[in-house]
SERODO-352593 format. One line per 2 residues: their letters; for each residue z, x, y of N, C-alpha, C. Coordinates in steps of 0.2 Angstrom, whole numbers, plus 2048, in hexadecimal, padded with zeros to 3 digits. Each point is the difference from the previous one (the first is absolute). Example, Ala and Ser with C-alpha at 12.3 -4.5 7.8 and 13.67 -1.06 7.14 Angstrom:
% residues 2
as	827:842:7E4:800:7FC:806:800:804:806  7FC:7FE:805:801:804:806:803:7FC:805
This chain:
% residues 400
xx	798:796:6CE:805:802:805:7FD:802:806  802:7FD:806:7FE:802:806:802:806:803
xx	7FB:804:803:801:806:803:804:7FF:807  806:803:800:804:800:807:7FD:805:805
xx	7FF:7FD:806:7FE:805:805:806:803:804  801:806:800:805:804:803:801:7FE:808
xx	806:7FE:802:801:7FE:807:7FF:807:804  7FE:7FF:806:7FF:805:805:807:802:803
xx	801:806:800:807:803:803:801:7FD:807  806:7FF:802:802:7FD:806:803:806:804
xx	801:7FF:807:803:805:804:808:800:7FE  802:7FA:7FE:807:800:7FF:802:804:7FA
xx	7FC:802:7FB:801:804:7FB:801:808:802  7FE:801:806:800:807:802:807:802:802
xx	803:805:7FE:807:802:802:800:800:808  806:7FF:802:801:7FF:808:7FF:807:803
xx	801:805:7FD:7FF:807:803:7F9:801:802  7FB:7FE:7FB:7F9:801:800:7FD:7FB:805
xx	803:7FA:800:7FE:7FA:804:801:802:807  806:803:802:802:801:807:7FC:806:802
xx	7FE:805:7FC:7FC:805:802:7F9:7FE:802  7FD:7FB:7FC:7FA:7FD:801:800:7FC:807
xx	805:7FB:801:800:7FC:806:802:804:806  803:806:7FF:802:804:806:7FA:802:803
xx	7FA:800:7FD:7FA:803:803:7FC:7FA:804  802:7FA:800:7FD:7FB:803:804:7FF:807
xx	7FC:7FF:805:802:7FF:807:806:7FB:800  805:802:804:805:7FB:801:7FE:7F9:803
xx	7FB:800:804:7FD:7FA:803:7FE:7FB:7FA  7FF:802:7FA:7FE:7FC:7FB:805:7FD:7FC
xx	807:802:801:805:7FF:7FC:802:7F8:800  7FF:7FD:806:802:7F9:800:7FB:7FC:7FC
xx	7FA:802:7FF:7FB:7FC:7FC:802:802:7F9  801:806:7FE:801:802:7F9:807:7FD:7FD
xx	804:7FE:805:807:7FE:7FD:7FF:7F9:7FE  7FB:7FC:802:7FF:7F9:7FD:7FC:800:7F9
xx	7FF:806:7FE:7FC:800:7F9:805:7FE:7FB  806:802:800:805:7FF:7FB:807:802:802
xx	805:7FD:7FD:807:802:802:801:808:7FE  7FD:802:7FB:801:807:7FE:7FD:805:806
xx	7FA:7FE:803:7FD:803:805:805:800:806  802:7FA:802:805:7FF:806:806:805:7FF
xx	803:800:7FA:806:804:7FF:7FE:807:801  7FB:803:7FD:7FE:807:800:7FE:802:807
xx	7FD:7FC:804:7FD:802:806:806:800:805  806:7FD:7FF:806:801:804:805:804:7FE
xx	7FF:804:7FA:805:804:7FD:800:807:803  806:803:800:800:807:802:7FB:805:7FD
xx	7FE:7FE:7FA:7FC:805:7FC:7F9:800:803  7FE:7FB:803:7F9:800:803:800:804:806
xx	806:800:804:800:804:806:801:807:7FF  804:802:7FA:801:806:7FE:7F9:803:7FE
xx	7FC:7FC:7FD:7F9:803:7FD:7FC:801:806  800:7FB:805:7FC:801:806:801:807:804
xx	807:801:800:802:806:804:7FE:806:7FC  800:800:7F9:7FF:806:7FC:7F9:802:800
xx	7FB:7FB:800:7F9:801:800:7FD:801:807  804:7FF:805:7FE:801:807:7FC:7F9:803
xx	802:7FB:7FD:7FC:7F9:802:804:7FC:805  806:803:802:804:7FC:805:7FC:7FE:806
xx	801:7FA:803:7FC:7FE:806:805:7FF:805  7FE:801:807:804:7FE:805:800:7F9:802
xx	806:7FD:802:800:7F9:802:804:800:807  7FD:7FC:804:804:7FF:807:805:7FA:7FF
xx	806:801:803:805:7FB:800:802:7FF:807  800:7FA:802:801:7FE:807:807:7FC:801
xx	804:802:804:806:7FD:802:7FF:7FC:806  802:7F9:800:7FE:7FC:805:807:7FC:802
xx	800:7FE:806:805:7FB:802:7FD:7F9:802  804:7FB:7FE:7FE:7F9:801:805:7FC:802
xx	7FF:7FB:803:805:7FB:802:7FF:7F9:7FD  805:7FE:7FC:800:7FA:7FC:806:7FC:801
xx	7FF:7FA:803:806:7FB:801:805:804:805  7FE:803:805:804:804:804:804:806:7FE
xx	7FE:802:7FA:803:806:7FD:7FB:806:7FF  801:806:801:7FC:805:7FF:800:803:7F9
xx	7FA:802:7FD:800:802:7FA:7FC:807:800  802:805:7FC:7FC:806:7FF:7FD:800:7F9
xx	7FA:801:7FF:7FD:7FF:7F9:7FB:805:7FF  7FF:803:7F9:7FB:804:7FE:7FA:7FC:7FE
xx	7FA:803:801:7FA:7FD:7FE:7FC:806:7FD  7FC:7FE:7FA:7FB:805:7FE:7FA:7FF:803
xx	7FD:805:802:7F9:800:804:7FB:802:7FB  7FB:7FB:7FE:7FB:802:7FB:7F9:800:804
xx	7FD:805:7FF:7F9:801:803:7FB:7FD:7FA  7FC:7FB:801:7FC:7FD:7FB:7F9:803:801
xx	7FC:7FF:7FC:7F9:802:800:7FC:7FE:806  7FB:804:802:7FC:7FE:806:7FC:7F9:7FE
xx	800:7FC:805:7FC:7FA:7FF:7FB:800:805  7FC:7FA:800:7FA:7FF:805:803:7FE:807
xx	806:7FE:800:803:7FD:806:802:805:805  7FB:803:803:802:806:805:7FF:7FE:807
xx	803:803:805:800:7FF:807:7FD:806:803  7FD:7FF:806:7FD:806:804:806:801:805
xx	800:807:802:805:802:804:7FD:800:807  805:7FE:805:7FE:801:807:800:807:803
xx	7FB:802:803:801:807:802:7FD:800:807  805:801:805:7FF:7FF:807:7FE:7F9:801
xx	7FA:7FF:803:7FE:7F9:801:7FA:7FE:7FB  7FF:804:7FB:7FB:7FE:7FB:803:800:7F9
xx	7FD:7FE:7FB:802:800:7F9:7FD:805:7FC  804:803:7FC:7FE:806:7FC:7FC:7FC:7FA
xx	7FA:804:7FF:7FC:7FD:7FB:803:7FF:7F9  7FE:7FB:7FC:803:7FF:7FA:7FF:806:7FB
xx	805:802:7FD:800:806:7FB:803:806:803  800:801:807:803:806:803:808:800:7FE
xx	803:7FB:801:807:7FF:7FE:801:7F9:7FE  802:7FE:7FA:801:7FA:7FD:808:7FE:800
xx	801:7FA:802:807:7FE:800:800:7FB:7FA  804:802:7FB:801:7FC:7FA:806:7FC:801
xx	800:7F9:800:806:7FC:801:803:7FF:7F9  7FE:802:7FB:803:7FF:7F9:806:804:7FF
xx	805:7FE:804:807:804:7FF:805:7FB:7FF  804:802:7FB:805:7FB:7FD:807:802:802
xx	804:7FC:803:807:802:801:804:7FC:7FB  803:803:7FB:804:7FD:7FB:807:800:801
xx	804:7FB:801:807:801:801:804:802:7FA  805:804:800:804:803:7FB:805:7FB:7FF
xx	801:7FD:7FA:805:7FB:7FE:806:803:7FE  805:801:804:806:803:7FE:806:7FA:801
xx	805:801:7FC:805:7FB:801:804:800:807  801:7FB:803:803:800:806:807:802:801
xx	803:800:7FA:807:803:7FF:800:807:7FE  7FA:803:800:800:807:7FD:803:805:806
xx	7FF:7FF:806:803:804:805:800:7FC:807  805:802:804:800:7FD:807:7FA:802:804
xx	7FF:7FC:805:7FA:802:805:803:805:804  7FB:805:802:802:806:804:7FB:801:805
xx	802:804:804:7FB:803:805:802:808:801  7FB:803:803:802:807:802:801:805:7FA
xx	7FD:7FE:7FA:801:804:7FA:7FB:806:801  801:805:7FB:7FC:806:7FF:7FC:7FE:7FA
xx	7F9:801:800:7FC:7FF:7FA:7FD:806:7FE  7FF:801:7FA:7FD:806:7FD:7FD:7FE:7F9
xx	7F9:801:800:7FD:7FF:7F9:800:806:7FC  802:7FF:7FA:800:805:7FB:7FD:7FE:7F9
xx	7FA:802:7FF:7FC:7FE:7FA:7FF:7F8:801  802:7FD:7FB:7FF:7F8:800:806:7FD:803
xx	805:803:803:806:7FD:803:800:801:807  804:7FB:803:801:801:807:808:800:801
xx	803:805:803:807:801:801:801:7FD:807  806:7FC:801:802:7FD:806:807:802:801
xx	801:804:806:807:803:801:803:7FC:806  806:7FE:7FF:805:7FE:806:7FD:7FA:804
xx	801:800:806:7FD:7FB:805:806:7FB:802  7FE:7FB:803:805:7FB:803:7FF:7FA:7FC
xx	806:7FD:7FE:7FF:7F9:7FD:800:7FB:805  7FB:7FC:7FF:7FE:7FA:805:806:7FB:801
xx	804:7FF:7FA:805:7FB:801:806:803:803  802:806:800:806:803:803:7FE:805:806
xx	7FA:802:800:7FE:805:805:804:807:800  802:802:7FA:803:806:7FF:7FC:805:7FC
xx	801:806:801:7FC:805:7FC:803:800:7F9  7FB:803:7FB:802:800:7F9:7FE:807:7FD
xx	803:801:7FA:7FE:806:7FD:7FD:7FF:7F9  7FE:7FA:7FF:7FD:7FF:7F9:7F9:802:800
xx	7FD:801:7FA:7F9:802:7FF:7FD:7FB:7FB  7FA:7FE:801:7FD:7FB:7FC:7F9:804:7FE
xx	7FE:7FE:7FA:7FA:803:7FE:7FB:7FA:7FD  7FA:800:803:7FB:7FB:7FF:7FB:803:7FB
xx	800:7FD:7FA:7FB:803:7FB:7FA:7FC:800  7FB:803:802:7F9:7FC:802:7FD:7FF:7F9
xx	802:803:7FB:7FC:7FF:7F9:802:7F9:7FE  807:7FE:800:803:7FA:7FD:802:7FB:805
xx	7FF:802:807:802:7FC:805:807:7FE:800  804:805:7FE:808:7FF:7FF:803:804:805
xx	806:7FF:801:804:804:805:807:801:7FD  802:807:801:807:802:7FD:804:803:805
xx	806:801:7FF:804:804:804:801:807:7FE  800:805:804:801:807:7FF:807:802:803
xx	803:806:7FE:806:802:802:800:800:808  805:7FD:803:801:800:807:800:807:804
xx	7FE:800:806:801:806:804:808:801:802  801:806:802:807:801:802:802:7FD:807
xx	7FA:7FF:804:801:7FE:807:7FC:7FA:801  803:7FB:804:7FC:7FA:802:7FB:803:805
xx	7FA:7FE:7FF:7FA:802:805:7FC:7FB:802  7FE:801:806:7FB:7FB:804:7FB:803:803
xx	7F9:7FF:7FE:7FB:803:803:7FF:807:7FE  802:802:7FA:7FF:807:7FE:7F9:802:7FE
xx	7FF:806:7FE:7F9:802:7FE:801:803:7F9  7FB:7FF:7FC:800:803:7F9:7F9:804:7FF
xx	801:805:7FC:7FA:804:7FE:801:802:7F9  7FB:802:7FC:800:803:7F9:7FE:807:800
xx	804:804:7FD:7FE:807:7FF:803:803:7F9  7FC:802:7FC:802:803:7F9:804:7FC:7FC
xx	7FF:7FA:7FF:803:7FB:7FC:807:7FD:803  801:801:806:806:7FE:804:7FE:7FC:806
xx	804:7FB:801:7FF:7FC:807:805:802:805  7FE:802:806:805:802:805:800:7FA:805
xx	806:7FD:801:801:7FB:805:804:803:806  7FE:7FF:806:803:803:805:801:7FB:806
xx	805:801:804:801:7FC:806:803:7F9:7FF  800:7FC:805:803:7F9:7FF:807:800:800
xx	804:805:801:807:800:801:802:805:805  806:800:802:802:804:806:805:806:7FE
xx	801:801:7F9:804:805:7FE:7FC:806:7FE  801:806:804:7FB:805:800:801:804:7F9
xx	806:800:7FD:801:804:7FA:7FD:7FD:7FA  7FE:7FA:801:7FC:7FD:7FA:7FA:7FC:803
xx	7FD:803:804:7FA:7FD:803:7FA:7FF:7FB  800:804:7FB:7FB:7FF:7FB:803:801:7F9
xx	7FC:7FC:7FB:802:801:7F9:7FA:800:7FB  801:803:7FA:7FA:801:7FC:801:7FC:7F9
xx	7FB:7FC:7FE:800:7FC:7FA:7FC:803:7FB  802:802:7FA:7FC:803:7FB:7FD:7FB:7FB
xx	7F9:7FF:800:7FD:7FB:7FD:801:800:7F8  800:806:7FD:801:800:7F9:806:7FE:7FE
xx	806:802:803:806:7FE:7FE:803:7FA:803  7FC:7FD:805:802:7FA:804:807:801:803
xx	801:806:802:807:801:803:7FF:803:807  805:7FF:804:801:803:807:803:807:7FF
xx	7FE:805:803:803:807:801:807:7FF:803  804:804:7FE:807:7FF:803:800:804:807
xx	7FC:805:800:7FF:804:807:7FC:7FC:805  803:7FF:806:7FC:7FC:805:7FD:805:805
xx	7FB:7FD:803:7FC:805:805:803:7FE:807  803:805:804:802:7FF:807:7F9:800:804
xx	801:7FD:806:7FB:801:805:7FE:807:802  7FA:801:801:7FE:807:802:804:804:805
xx	802:7FC:806:804:803:805:807:7FE:800  802:7FB:7FC:807:7FE:800:802:7FC:806
xx	7FB:7FE:804:801:7FD:806:7FE:7F8:7FF  805:7FC:801:7FF:7F9:7FE:7FB:7FD:805
xx	801:802:806:7FC:7FD:805:7F8:801:7FF  7FF:806:7FE:7F9:802:7FF:7FC:7FB:7FB
xx	804:7FF:7FA:7FD:7FC:7FB:802:7F9:800  802:7FD:806:800:7F9:801:7F9:7FE:803
xx	7FC:805:802:7F9:7FF:803:7FB:7FF:7FA  7FA:7FF:802:7FB:7FF:7FB:7FD:806:7FD
xx	7FF:800:7FA:7FD:806:7FC:7FC:7FE:7FB  7FC:804:7FD:7FB:7FF:7FA:801:805:7FB
xx	7FF:7FF:7FA:800:804:7FA:7F9:801:7FD  7FE:806:7FF:7FA:801:7FC:800:806:7FC
xx	7FD:7FF:7FA:800:806:7FB:7FA:804:800  800:806:802:7FA:804:800:802:806:7FC
xx	7FC:801:7FA:801:806:7FC:807:7FF:7FC  804:805:800:806:7FF:7FD:806:7FF:804
xx	7FF:7FE:806:805:7FF:805:800:7F8:803  806:7FE:802:800:7FA:804:801:802:807
xx	7FB:7FD:804:800:801:807:803:7FA:804  805:801:804:803:7FB:804:7FE:801:808
xx	7FD:7FB:803:7FD:801:806:804:7FB:805  803:803:805:803:7FC:806:7FD:801:806
xx	802:7FD:805:7FD:801:807:801:807:803  806:803:7FD:802:806:803:7FE:806:7FC
xx	801:7FF:7F9:7FF:806:7FC:7FC:7FE:7FA  7FF:805:7FC:7FD:800:7F9:804:804:7FB
xx	801:7FD:7FA:804:803:7FB:7FD:800:7FA  802:804:7FB:7FD:800:7F9:806:801:7FB
xx	800:7FC:7FB:805:801:7FB:7FC:803:7F9  803:805:7FE:7FE:803:7FA:805:7FF:7FA
xx	7FE:7FC:7FB:805:7FE:7FB:803:807:7FC  7FB:805:800:802:806:7FC:806:803:804
xx	7FF:801:807:805:803:804:806:7FB:801  7FF:7FA:800:805:7FB:801:802:800:807
xx	7FC:801:805:802:800:807:7FB:7FE:805  801:7FE:806:7FC:7FE:805:7FD:807:804
xx	7FA:800:802:7FE:805:804:7FD:7FD:806  801:803:806:7FD:7FE:806:7FA:804:801
xx	7FB:7FC:801:7F9:802:801:7FE:802:808  801:806:802:7FF:801:807:7F9:800:801
xx	7FB:802:7FC:7F9:800:801:7FD:7FC:7FB  7F9:7FE:801:7FD:7FC:7FB:801:7F9:801
xx	7FB:7FC:7FD:801:7F8:800:7FF:7FE:807  7FD:803:804:7FF:7FE:807:7FD:7F9:801
xx	802:7FC:804:7FD:7F9:801:801:7FB:7FA  804:802:7FB:801:7FC:7FA:804:7FA:802
xx	804:801:805:805:7FB:803:7FC:7F9:802  7F9:801:800:7FD:7F9:802:801:7FB:7FB
xx	802:802:7FA:801:7FB:7FB:806:7FB:801  804:803:805:806:7FC:802:7FF:7FA:805
xx	7FA:801:803:7FF:7FB:806:7FF:7F9:7FD  802:7FB:804:801:7F9:7FF:7F9:7FE:7FE
xx	7FF:7FC:7FB:7F9:7FD:7FE:7FC:805:7FC  802:806:7FF:7FC:805:7FC:801:7FF:7F9
xx	7FB:800:7FC:801:800:7F9:7FD:806:7FD  803:803:7FA:7FE:806:7FE:802:801:7F8
xx	7FD:804:7FD:801:802:7F9:7FE:807:7FE  803:802:7FA:7FE:806:7FD:7FB:7FF:7FA
xx	7FB:804:800:7FB:7FF:7FB:7FD:807:7FE  801:802:7FA:7FD:807:7FE:803:805:805
xx	807:800:801:803:805:804:7FE:800:807  7FC:7FB:803:7FE:7FF:807:803:7FA:803
xx	802:801:806:802:7FA:804:7FB:7FC:804  7FF:7FA:7FF:7FB:7FB:803:804:7FC:805
xx	7FC:7FE:805:803:7FC:805:7FB:7FC:804  802:7F9:801:7FC:7FC:804:802:800:807
xx	7FB:802:804:801:801:807:7FA:7FF:804  801:7FC:806:7FB:7FE:804:7FA:7FD:7FC
xx	801:7FB:7FC:7FB:7FD:7FC:7FD:804:7FB  801:806:7FF:7FD:805:7FC:805:803:7FB
xx	7FD:803:7FB:804:803:7FA:800:808:801  806:803:800:800:807:802:804:803:7FA
xx	7FF:807:7FF:804:804:7FB:802:806:804  806:802:7FD:803:806:803:7FF:807:7FD
xx	7FD:804:804:7FE:807:7FD:806:804:801  804:802:7FA:806:804:800:7FE:807:803
xx	7FA:803:7FF:7FF:807:802:800:800:807  7FD:7FB:804:7FF:800:807:805:7FC:804
xx	804:7FC:7FC:805:7FC:803:7FC:7FA:805  7FA:7FE:7FE:7FD:7FB:804:7FE:7FA:7FC
xx	7FF:7FB:803:7FD:7FA:7FD:7F9:7FF:801  7FC:7FF:7FA:7F9:800:800:7FE:7F9:7FE
xx	7FA:7FE:803:7FE:7F9:7FE:7FC:800:7F9  801:7FB:7FC:7FD:7FF:7FA:7F9:7FE:802
xx	7FB:803:7FD:7F9:7FF:802:7FD:7FA:7FC  7FB:7FD:803:7FC:7FB:7FC:803:7F9:800
xx	805:7FE:804:803:7FA:800:7FF:7FC:806  7FA:801:803:7FE:7FD:806:800:7F8:800
xx	7FD:7FE:7FA:7FF:7F9:7FF:807:7FC:800  805:804:7FD:807:7FD:7FF:803:800:807
xx	7FF:804:804:802:800:807:7FE:7FA:804  7F9:7FF:7FF:7FD:7FA:804:804:7F9:7FD
xx	802:800:7FA:803:7FA:7FE:806:7FF:803  804:805:801:807:800:803:800:7FF:807
xx	7FC:804:804:801:800:807:7FD:7F9:803  7FD:7FC:7FC:7FD:7FA:803:805:7FA:7FF
xx	806:801:7FE:804:7FB:7FF:808:802:801  804:7FC:801:807:801:801:803:801:7F9
xx	803:806:7FF:803:801:7F9:807:804:800  803:800:7FB:806:803:7FF:800:804:7F9
xx	801:807:800:800:804:7FA:806:7FE:7FC  7FF:800:7F9:805:7FF:7FC:802:806:7FC
xx	7FB:804:7FD:801:805:7FB:7FA:804:7FF  801:807:7FE:7FC:804:7FD:803:801:7F9
xx	7FC:800:7FB:802:800:7F9:7FC:805:7FC  803:804:7FC:7FD:805:7FB:7FE:7FB:7FA
xx	7FA:7FE:7FF:7FE:7FC:7FB:7FC:804:7FA  804:803:7FC:7FE:804:7FB:7FB:805:802
xx	801:804:805:7FC:805:803:7FB:7FE:805  800:7F9:801:7FC:7FE:806:805:7FD:805
xx	7FD:7FF:806:804:7FD:806:7FF:7F9:801  805:7FC:800:7FF:7F9:802:803:7FF:807
xx	7FC:7FD:805:803:7FE:806:801:7F9:800  806:7FE:802:802:7F9:801:802:7FE:807
xx	7FC:7FB:802:802:7FE:807:7FF:7F8:801  804:7FD:805:800:7F9:801:7FC:7FE:806
xx	7FB:7FC:7FF:7FC:7FD:806:803:7FA:803  802:800:806:804:7FA:803:7FB:7FA:801
xx	802:7FA:800:7FB:7FA:801:7FE:7FF:807  7FC:7FB:801:7FD:7FE:806:7FE:805:805
xx	7FD:805:7FD:7FD:805:804:7F9:801:7FF  7FC:800:806:7F9:800:7FF:7FD:807:800
xx	7FB:802:7FC:7FD:806:800:7FC:800:807  7FD:806:801:7FB:800:806:7FA:7FB:800
xx	7FF:7FF:7FA:7FA:7FB:7FE:804:7F9:801  7FE:7FC:805:804:7F9:801:7FF:7FC:7FA
xx	7FB:800:7FC:7FF:7FB:7FA:805:802:7FA  803:806:800:804:802:7FB:808:7FF:802
xx	803:7FC:7FC:807:7FF:802:804:800:7FA  806:804:800:804:800:7FA:805:7FA:800
xx	800:7FC:7FC:804:7FA:800:807:800:7FE  801:805:7FC:807:801:7FD:801:808:7FF
xx	807:801:7FE:802:807:7FF:7FD:802:7F9  7FD:806:800:7FE:803:7FA:803:807:7FF
xx	801:801:7FA:803:807:7FE:7FA:804:7FD  7FE:805:803:7FA:804:7FE:802:806:7FB
xx	7FC:802:7FB:801:805:7FC:7FA:804:800  800:807:802:7FA:804:7FF:802:806:7FB
xx	7FC:800:7FB:801:806:7FB:7FB:805:802  803:806:801:7FC:806:803:800:806:7FB
xx	7FA:802:7FE:7FF:806:7FC:800:806:804  804:805:800:800:806:804:7FC:806:7FC
xx	7FD:804:804:7FC:805:7FE:801:806:804  802:806:7FD:802:806:804:7FA:805:800
xx	7FF:803:805:7FA:805:800:803:806:804  7FE:806:7FD:802:806:804:7FA:803:804
xx	801:800:806:7FB:802:805:802:807:803  7FB:803:804:802:806:803:806:800:805
xx	801:7FA:803:805:7FF:804:807:7FE:7FD  7FF:7FE:7FA:807:7FE:7FC:7FE:7FA:7FC
xx	806:7FD:7FE:800:7FA:7FC:7FD:7FA:804  7FC:7FC:7FD:7FE:7FA:803:800:7FA:7FB
xx	803:7FA:802:801:7FB:7FC:7FC:7FA:802  7FC:7FD:7FC:7FC:7FA:801:802:7FA:7FC
xx	7FF:7FA:802:802:7FA:7FC:7FB:7FB:7FF  800:7FD:7FB:7FB:7FB:7FE:803:7F9:7FE
xx	7FE:7FB:803:803:7F9:7FF:7FE:7FE:7F9  804:800:7FB:7FE:7FD:7F9:800:7F9:800
xx	805:7FD:803:802:7F9:7FF:803:7FD:807  7FE:7FA:802:803:7FE:806:801:7F8:7FF
xx	807:7FE:800:802:7FA:7FE:805:7FD:805  800:7F9:800:805:7FD:804:803:7FA:7FD
xx	806:7FE:802:802:7F9:7FD:804:7FD:806  7FF:7F9:800:804:7FC:805:807:7FF:7FD
xx	805:802:803:806:800:7FD:804:7FA:802  7FE:7FC:804:804:7FA:802:807:801:803
xx	805:7FE:7FD:807:801:803:803:806:7FD  7FD:804:7FC:803:807:7FE:7FE:805:804
xx	805:804:803:7FF:805:804:802:807:7FD  7FB:804:7FF:800:807:7FD:805:804:803
xx	805:803:7FB:805:805:803:7FE:807:7FE  7FF:801:7F9:7FE:807:7FE:7FB:7FF:7FA
xx	7FD:805:7FE:7FB:801:7FB:801:806:7FC  800:800:7F9:801:806:7FC:7FB:800:7FB
xx	7FF:806:7FD:7FB:800:7FA:804:803:7FA  7FF:7FC:7FA:804:802:7FA:7FA:801:7FB
xx	802:803:7FA:7FB:802:7FB:802:7FC:7FA  7FB:7FD:7FD:800:7FB:7FB:7FB:802:7FA
């Protein structure tokens, strides 16, 4: 009688709950390779259980999503792309600094950056512009906008699930909105502006129940003309701050009313200027201004420069560029800008032959000095991609 050799246990024999907990500890960048192992791996890696496990153990990773506009056969298309930073390789470039080159190793430009188009059904939603975008966890909410086929405002809400690359409809807003602003506070989304009716200038969407609150938010002043102008929303602490060229307001959900801020937030209105990009990170406001990165000191009401980013300044000032976005990338800051083509650096031998989208990942460090808070930045990663006919519109960070 032959002795039978016991077979080695396979991963497929492990319960899904345990398998999800194990695979949740693997970096998301490895999932595409792991999904080729077997169909069971592929199914588990794309299941809701794996993302729930990643969130529970604190293994969720940020990912950048880029929305671009392209022209195909005479028609304009808006499309989402997943942006994937690959591992550093040996194919690095040296940065031009003034009229000389920075020595290799000071800052490395890694071109291993992949732009992966999100494949959604063309019939899933009409093409729109002037929408309000807001990233919430692993999803991107899109509010209102103008339909390209009819040119009319709409009230619909779409949700792009970045885990499954699917899109669904959420309950529509009460008002048709164009160019509105959206922000997140305490589990609710606040959508404001984009319509001319002062009594329902803003409305609130509860994420847990996926419903709109019946009570609408009026404009702070009740003046239609004031809020037909440019404004910005930002969340600082437990309040929503609304900045216009004339005044500053704060909305406290607990009090349920707008407050006019007579003092404080001096010079914060710079975020309204054309071409300025800004974001809130760790309850601080950051702004790109005069080729540099600045942060707003709430205590003094002044803009202070982020230290240690001189090399990044040299990259930008030596070329013709357009800022796209500042993004909170999982606690780090990502600067996105577009370098325009056919422009020579001061060094004649270096010419940019095509448009490039640049991404700089900045790690920020706070220090308390005798004169107050100081913030410095370090470039952790610097990448670019040649986008061809795709023109970047907006960039958001989700958690997967």
